[in-house]
C-alpha positions as CSV (number, residue, x, y, z in Angstrom):
1,M,-45.7,126.6,24.3
2,S,-48.2,123.7,24.6
3,E,-51.8,124.0,23.4
4,A,-54.5,125.0,25.8
5,P,-56.0,122.0,27.5
6,T,-58.9,120.4,25.6
7,V,-62.3,120.4,27.3
8,L,-62.9,116.7,28.0
9,P,-65.1,115.4,30.7
10,P,-63.7,112.6,32.9
11,E,-66.6,110.3,32.1
12,V,-68.7,109.7,29.1
13,D,-71.2,107.1,28.0
14,A,-69.0,105.7,25.2
15,V,-65.4,106.1,24.0
16,V,-64.7,105.3,20.3
17,C,-61.0,104.7,19.5
18,G,-60.4,105.5,15.8
19,G,-62.1,107.9,13.4
20,G,-62.2,105.9,10.2
21,P,-65.5,104.8,8.6
22,G,-66.3,102.2,11.4
23,G,-65.5,104.6,14.2
24,S,-67.2,107.6,12.7
25,T,-70.3,105.4,12.1
26,A,-70.4,104.1,15.6
27,A,-69.9,107.6,17.1
28,T,-72.7,109.0,14.8
29,V,-75.2,106.3,15.8
30,L,-74.4,106.7,19.5
31,A,-74.6,110.5,19.5
32,R,-77.8,110.5,17.5
33,A,-79.2,108.2,20.3
34,G,-78.5,110.9,22.8
35,L,-75.4,109.4,24.4
36,S,-72.3,111.3,25.3
37,V,-69.5,110.1,23.0
38,A,-65.8,110.9,22.9
39,L,-64.0,109.8,19.7
40,F,-60.2,109.7,19.7
41,E,-58.3,109.6,16.4
42,R,-54.5,109.6,16.5
43,E,-54.1,111.2,13.1
44,R,-55.3,114.5,11.8
45,F,-57.7,114.3,8.9
46,P,-57.6,114.4,5.9
47,R,-55.1,111.6,5.5
48,F,-54.4,109.2,2.7
49,H,-56.0,105.8,2.9
50,V,-56.6,102.8,0.6
51,G,-60.0,101.1,0.1
52,E,-61.6,103.7,-2.1
53,S,-64.5,101.7,-3.8
54,L,-67.8,101.6,-2.1
55,L,-70.6,99.0,-2.7
56,P,-74.3,99.6,-3.4
57,F,-75.4,98.4,0.0
58,N,-73.3,101.2,1.5
59,L,-76.0,103.7,0.2
60,P,-78.9,102.6,2.5
61,L,-76.5,102.7,5.4
62,L,-75.5,106.3,4.5
63,E,-79.2,107.2,4.4
64,R,-79.7,105.7,7.9
65,L,-76.8,107.8,9.2
66,G,-78.3,110.9,7.7
67,V,-75.1,111.6,5.7
68,H,-76.0,110.4,2.2
69,E,-77.1,113.9,1.1
70,K,-73.6,115.2,2.1
71,V,-71.9,112.4,0.2
72,A,-74.0,113.1,-2.9
73,A,-73.2,116.8,-2.6
74,A,-69.4,116.0,-2.6
75,R,-69.9,114.7,-6.2
76,F,-67.8,111.6,-5.8
77,Q,-67.4,109.3,-8.9
78,V,-70.5,107.2,-9.4
79,K,-69.9,103.6,-10.3
80,Y,-72.5,101.3,-11.8
81,G,-70.6,98.0,-11.8
82,A,-67.2,96.3,-12.2
83,R,-65.2,95.2,-15.2
84,F,-63.1,92.1,-14.9
85,Y,-60.3,91.0,-17.3
86,H,-57.8,88.2,-17.1
87,Q,-54.2,88.9,-18.1
88,G,-53.1,87.6,-21.4
89,S,-56.5,86.1,-22.4
90,D,-59.9,87.1,-23.8
91,H,-61.7,86.2,-20.5
92,T,-63.9,89.1,-19.4
93,R,-66.9,89.7,-17.1
94,F,-68.9,92.9,-16.8
95,I,-70.9,93.2,-13.6
96,R,-73.9,95.6,-13.5
97,F,-75.3,96.2,-10.0
98,A,-78.7,96.9,-11.5
99,N,-79.0,93.1,-12.0
100,S,-78.8,92.3,-8.3
101,F,-81.4,90.8,-6.1
102,D,-82.7,92.1,-2.7
103,G,-83.3,95.7,-3.6
104,A,-79.6,96.6,-4.1
105,P,-79.2,100.2,-5.3
106,P,-78.0,100.2,-9.0
107,S,-74.9,102.3,-8.2
108,A,-72.3,103.2,-5.6
109,Y,-69.4,105.6,-5.3
110,Q,-65.6,105.7,-5.9
111,V,-64.1,107.9,-3.2
112,K,-60.8,109.4,-2.3
113,R,-60.7,108.2,1.3
114,A,-59.0,111.4,2.5
115,E,-62.2,113.3,1.5
116,F,-64.7,110.6,2.4
117,D,-63.4,109.8,5.8
118,L,-63.1,113.5,6.7
119,L,-66.8,113.9,5.7
120,L,-67.9,111.1,7.9
121,L,-65.8,112.4,10.8
122,H,-67.3,115.9,10.4
123,H,-70.7,114.3,10.4
124,A,-70.0,112.4,13.6
125,R,-69.0,115.8,15.2
126,E,-72.1,117.5,13.8
127,S,-74.2,114.7,15.2
128,G,-73.0,115.5,18.7
129,A,-69.9,113.3,19.2
130,A,-66.8,115.0,20.8
131,V,-64.1,114.4,18.2
132,H,-60.5,114.7,19.2
133,E,-57.9,114.4,16.5
134,G,-54.2,113.9,17.2
135,A,-55.2,111.9,20.2
136,R,-53.4,108.6,20.9
137,V,-55.2,106.0,23.1
138,E,-52.4,104.4,25.0
139,E,-54.4,101.9,27.0
140,V,-57.9,100.6,27.5
141,L,-58.7,100.5,31.2
142,F,-60.2,97.4,32.8
143,E,-61.7,96.4,36.1
144,G,-61.4,92.7,36.0
145,T,-62.6,91.7,32.5
146,R,-64.8,94.7,32.0
147,A,-63.5,97.7,30.0
148,T,-64.1,100.9,31.9
149,G,-62.4,103.6,29.8
150,V,-59.1,104.6,28.3
151,R,-55.9,106.4,29.0
152,V,-55.4,108.9,26.2
153,R,-52.8,111.5,25.3
154,L,-54.4,114.4,23.6
155,A,-52.6,116.6,21.1
156,G,-50.2,119.1,22.7
157,E,-50.4,117.5,26.1
158,A,-47.4,115.8,27.8
159,V,-49.4,113.8,30.3
160,P,-52.1,111.3,29.4
161,R,-55.7,111.6,30.8
162,E,-58.0,108.9,32.0
163,V,-61.5,109.0,30.5
164,R,-64.1,106.6,32.1
165,A,-66.8,105.1,29.9
166,K,-69.6,102.5,30.1
167,V,-68.3,101.1,26.8
168,V,-65.2,101.2,24.6
169,V,-65.5,100.7,20.8
170,D,-62.2,99.6,19.2
171,A,-62.2,101.0,15.6
172,T,-58.4,101.3,15.4
173,G,-58.1,99.4,12.1
174,R,-55.2,97.1,11.6
175,D,-53.7,98.2,14.9
176,A,-56.6,96.4,16.6
177,L,-56.0,97.8,20.0
178,L,-58.0,95.1,21.8
179,S,-57.2,92.1,19.7
180,N,-54.9,90.5,22.3
181,V,-57.6,90.9,24.9
182,V,-59.9,88.7,22.8
183,G,-57.4,86.0,21.8
184,G,-55.3,87.7,19.2
185,R,-55.4,88.0,15.4
186,V,-56.0,84.9,13.2
187,R,-54.5,85.1,9.8
188,D,-56.1,83.4,6.8
189,P,-53.5,80.9,5.3
190,W,-55.4,80.9,2.0
191,L,-55.1,84.6,1.6
192,D,-51.5,85.3,2.5
193,R,-51.4,88.3,0.2
194,S,-50.0,91.8,0.2
195,G,-51.0,95.0,-1.6
196,I,-48.9,97.7,-3.3
197,F,-50.7,100.9,-4.6
198,A,-50.5,104.5,-5.7
199,H,-52.5,107.2,-7.5
200,F,-52.0,108.3,-11.1
201,D,-53.4,111.5,-12.8
202,R,-55.3,109.6,-15.5
203,F,-56.0,106.3,-17.2
204,G,-57.8,104.9,-20.2
205,R,-61.3,104.8,-18.7
206,A,-64.3,103.6,-20.7
207,E,-66.7,106.1,-22.3
208,G,-69.9,107.1,-20.7
209,P,-71.3,105.9,-17.4
210,E,-69.1,102.8,-17.5
211,G,-66.1,105.0,-17.1
212,G,-66.8,105.1,-13.4
213,D,-66.6,101.3,-13.0
214,I,-63.8,99.7,-11.0
215,V,-61.5,97.7,-13.3
216,I,-60.1,94.4,-12.0
217,V,-57.3,92.5,-13.9
218,T,-56.7,89.0,-12.6
219,T,-53.3,87.5,-13.0
220,P,-51.8,84.0,-12.5
221,D,-51.0,84.8,-8.8
222,G,-53.1,87.9,-7.9
223,W,-54.9,90.8,-9.4
224,W,-54.8,94.6,-10.1
225,W,-57.4,97.2,-9.3
226,L,-58.0,100.5,-11.1
227,I,-60.4,102.8,-9.3
228,P,-61.4,105.9,-11.2
229,F,-62.1,109.2,-9.4
230,A,-64.3,112.1,-10.4
231,D,-61.3,114.4,-11.1
232,G,-60.0,112.0,-13.7
233,S,-57.3,110.4,-11.5
234,V,-57.1,106.8,-10.6
235,S,-56.0,104.5,-7.7
236,V,-53.9,101.6,-9.0
237,G,-53.0,98.7,-6.8
238,V,-51.6,95.2,-7.2
239,V,-52.3,92.2,-4.9
240,M,-49.7,89.5,-4.9
241,P,-48.4,86.6,-2.7
242,S,-46.7,88.1,0.4
243,R,-43.6,86.1,-0.3
244,R,-43.0,88.3,-3.4
245,L,-43.0,91.4,-1.2
246,K,-40.8,89.8,1.5
247,E,-38.3,88.2,-0.9
248,R,-37.9,91.2,-3.2
249,T,-34.3,92.3,-4.0
250,G,-35.1,96.0,-4.6
251,S,-37.5,98.6,-3.2
252,V,-41.2,98.3,-3.0
253,E,-41.5,100.9,-5.7
254,E,-39.3,98.8,-8.0
255,L,-41.4,95.7,-7.4
256,Y,-44.6,97.7,-8.2
257,E,-43.2,99.2,-11.4
258,A,-41.9,95.8,-12.5
259,A,-45.3,94.2,-11.9
260,R,-47.0,97.0,-13.8
261,A,-44.6,96.6,-16.7
262,S,-45.3,92.8,-16.9
263,T,-49.1,93.3,-17.0
264,P,-49.9,94.6,-20.5
265,E,-53.5,95.4,-19.7
266,V,-52.5,97.7,-16.9
267,S,-49.6,99.2,-18.8
268,R,-51.9,100.0,-21.7
269,L,-54.6,101.6,-19.4
270,L,-51.9,103.8,-17.8
271,E,-50.1,104.8,-21.0
272,G,-49.1,108.5,-20.6
273,A,-50.2,108.7,-17.0
274,T,-48.1,110.2,-14.2
275,R,-47.9,108.8,-10.7
276,T,-49.0,111.5,-8.2
277,T,-48.4,109.8,-4.9
278,Q,-45.7,107.7,-3.4
279,V,-46.0,103.9,-3.6
280,H,-47.7,102.5,-0.4
281,H,-47.9,98.9,0.7
282,I,-49.8,96.7,3.2
283,A,-48.4,93.3,4.1
284,D,-50.1,90.1,5.2
285,Y,-53.5,91.7,5.4
286,S,-56.2,89.0,5.6
287,Y,-57.2,88.2,9.1
288,T,-59.9,88.0,11.7
289,T,-59.9,88.1,15.5
290,A,-60.7,85.3,17.8
291,A,-63.6,87.2,19.3
292,L,-65.2,90.6,18.6
293,R,-66.6,91.5,22.1
294,G,-66.4,91.5,25.8
295,D,-67.9,93.1,28.8
296,G,-67.9,96.8,28.0
297,F,-66.1,96.7,24.7
298,V,-66.5,95.6,21.0
299,L,-64.2,95.6,17.9
300,V,-65.5,96.9,14.6
301,G,-64.2,97.4,11.1
302,D,-60.6,96.4,10.3
303,A,-59.9,95.9,14.0
304,A,-62.3,92.9,13.9
305,C,-61.5,91.5,10.4
306,F,-60.0,92.3,7.1
307,L,-60.6,90.4,3.9
308,D,-58.6,90.5,0.7
309,P,-60.1,93.6,-1.0
310,V,-60.9,92.0,-4.4
311,F,-64.6,92.8,-4.0
312,S,-64.2,96.1,-2.2
313,T,-65.7,94.9,1.1
314,G,-63.7,97.0,3.6
315,V,-65.8,100.1,4.0
316,L,-69.1,98.3,4.0
317,M,-67.9,95.8,6.6
318,A,-66.5,98.7,8.7
319,M,-69.5,100.9,8.6
320,T,-72.1,98.1,9.0
321,S,-70.3,96.7,12.1
322,G,-70.0,100.3,13.4
323,E,-73.7,100.8,13.0
324,M,-74.6,97.5,14.6
325,A,-72.3,98.2,17.5
326,G,-73.8,101.6,18.1
327,L,-77.4,100.2,18.0
328,A,-76.5,97.4,20.4
329,I,-74.8,99.8,22.8
330,A,-77.6,102.3,22.8
331,G,-80.2,99.5,23.4
332,A,-78.2,98.0,26.3
333,L,-77.6,101.3,28.0
334,R,-81.3,102.2,27.6
335,R,-82.4,98.9,29.1
336,K,-80.0,98.4,32.0
337,G,-77.3,101.1,32.1
338,R,-74.4,98.9,31.2
339,V,-73.1,96.9,28.2
340,D,-72.2,93.2,28.5
341,A,-70.5,90.8,26.1
342,A,-73.9,89.1,25.5
343,D,-75.3,92.3,24.2
344,F,-73.0,92.0,21.2
345,A,-73.7,88.3,20.5
346,P,-76.2,89.1,17.7
347,L,-73.7,91.5,16.1
348,E,-71.0,88.9,16.1
349,R,-73.2,86.1,14.6
350,L,-74.4,88.4,11.8
351,Y,-71.0,89.8,11.1
352,R,-69.2,86.5,11.0
353,R,-72.0,85.0,8.7
354,A,-71.5,88.0,6.3
355,V,-67.7,87.5,6.4
356,R,-68.2,83.8,5.5
357,R,-70.4,84.7,2.5
358,F,-67.8,87.1,1.2
359,R,-64.8,84.8,2.0
360,A,-66.3,81.9,0.0
361,F,-66.0,84.1,-3.1
362,V,-62.7,85.6,-2.2
363,H,-61.1,82.2,-1.7
364,G,-62.5,81.0,-4.9
365,F,-61.1,83.9,-6.8
366,Y,-57.6,82.4,-6.4
367,Q,-58.7,78.9,-7.7
368,P,-58.9,78.1,-11.4
369,H,-62.2,76.1,-11.2
370,V,-64.0,79.0,-9.5
371,L,-62.3,81.7,-11.7
372,E,-63.3,79.7,-14.8
373,T,-66.8,79.5,-13.6
374,F,-66.9,83.3,-12.9
375,Y,-65.6,84.1,-16.4
376,T,-67.9,81.6,-18.2
377,P,-71.4,82.7,-19.0
378,A,-73.7,81.4,-16.2
379,P,-75.9,78.4,-17.0
380,H,-78.8,80.3,-15.5
381,V,-79.4,84.0,-15.4
382,E,-80.4,83.8,-11.7
383,I,-76.9,82.5,-10.8
384,E,-75.3,85.6,-12.4
385,R,-77.8,87.8,-10.5
386,A,-77.0,86.1,-7.2
387,V,-73.2,86.6,-7.7
388,T,-73.8,90.2,-8.6
389,T,-75.8,90.6,-5.3
390,V,-72.8,89.4,-3.3
391,L,-70.5,91.7,-5.2
392,A,-73.0,94.6,-4.4
393,G,-72.6,93.8,-0.7
394,G,-75.8,91.9,-0.1
395,V,-74.3,89.5,2.5
396,F,-75.9,90.7,5.8
397,A,-79.5,89.8,5.1
398,P,-79.7,88.0,1.8
399,S,-83.0,86.6,0.6
400,L,-83.6,82.8,0.4
401,K,-83.5,83.2,-3.4
402,S,-80.2,85.0,-3.3
403,R,-78.6,82.4,-1.1
404,F,-80.0,79.5,-3.2
405,W,-78.6,80.8,-6.5
406,A,-75.3,81.8,-4.9
407,A,-75.0,78.2,-3.7
408,M,-75.7,77.1,-7.3
409,F,-72.7,79.1,-8.4
410,H,-70.5,77.1,-6.0
411,V,-72.1,73.9,-7.2
412,S,-71.3,74.9,-10.8
413,A,-67.7,75.6,-9.7
414,Q,-67.3,72.1,-8.3
415,I,-68.6,70.6,-11.5
416,V,-65.9,72.6,-13.4
417,R,-63.3,71.4,-10.9
418,L,-64.2,67.8,-11.7
419,Q,-64.1,68.5,-15.4
420,Q,-60.7,70.1,-15.0
421,A,-59.4,67.1,-13.1
422,M,-60.7,64.7,-15.8
423,R,-59.3,66.7,-18.7
424,G,-55.9,67.6,-17.2
425,K,-54.6,71.0,-17.9
426,G,-57.3,72.5,-20.0
427,P,-57.6,75.6,-22.1
428,F,-58.5,77.9,-19.2
429,E,-55.5,76.8,-17.2
430,R,-53.2,77.1,-20.2
431,A,-54.5,80.6,-21.0
432,T,-54.4,81.9,-17.4
433,G,-51.5,80.1,-15.8
434,I,-53.4,80.0,-12.5
435,V,-52.2,77.5,-10.0
436,T,-54.4,76.6,-7.0
437,P,-52.7,77.9,-3.9
438,A,-52.0,75.7,-0.9
439,P,-52.8,77.0,2.6
């Protein structure tokens, strides 16, 4: 017997496709603005997801959404910074968010996404959005070039329904429902990387508050993350060139375990630990889309862009773009009763500028001159503070001081590059084995 038909009006102000952080945020903003919102999520929450480390600049956003109190009550692991190590060397760098510019909060959270995303989705529902789980959006409807709604198959129903809307928000993550409409996905040739990850029941975390820090272990051709959770467990992932995943001779699990065994720092931290989940992987995951907007629609979160996650940017980018989209839509509907592509132009400019600021550091993380600069004590304390600000997520509205000293970091890296060229293969390259990738 099929489920009873779900109450769903044939027309709403806004349809949000996808219930992850970007979609939940957009739906919350729209519902709190008094608009009728239908959110369609194809899965049923809670569900496993990677991307578990938040940044300090997530916290003011959670406050604006009215959900921070709920997040704090969930007692997620608090993190005060990040700990970077390089495989087989004594190169280390400890980041403390309290040293940031621009009013960055001194801490953030490490979250199991199954719990965090469910909390955000419930908050969207409690804010007034009509949330439908197990609902697959089969098609976005258009009249000419304007999105006018969706065709969606609800859970338990054999026949899809049409729901009309003044605007459609694509928050479908890597599926990027509308990417082909705006020119398709553009992969980053410098970041042709893939990730393999799983959860373990424990690891050798530091004592005291620093035990909540994310641990990053850089390697000659990639890096590891270890993200501690409040229950003592840990998310452990490795990022490597995609060719290693594609050209493997065994299973993904075998590749993961071989990589773990060949990284002494990770093996030591996981000594005695038991893996509690299956091994997951994501291939070829750094990309952007040619455009983020059109008449009656906008892409947010991973549907719009995904960067190599070395600096844990995913949730911040998703939620910030979701918030900006919601505010732009509410403003346009209030002014003129429709939403045009031009209404999202400020969002796209700000979003792409923020992506560029992050990308400059992400690209550099795979180049020996930048990595040496990162691991070497900064020539000026303000440079270190500016880099910490970027790592805290301060890329959407950085101060002039923050931008200036971040630029000085890149100048310092170029000086190191010249020094490396003059001296040949120096001590850092010999110790790290890093080879600059070619796009």
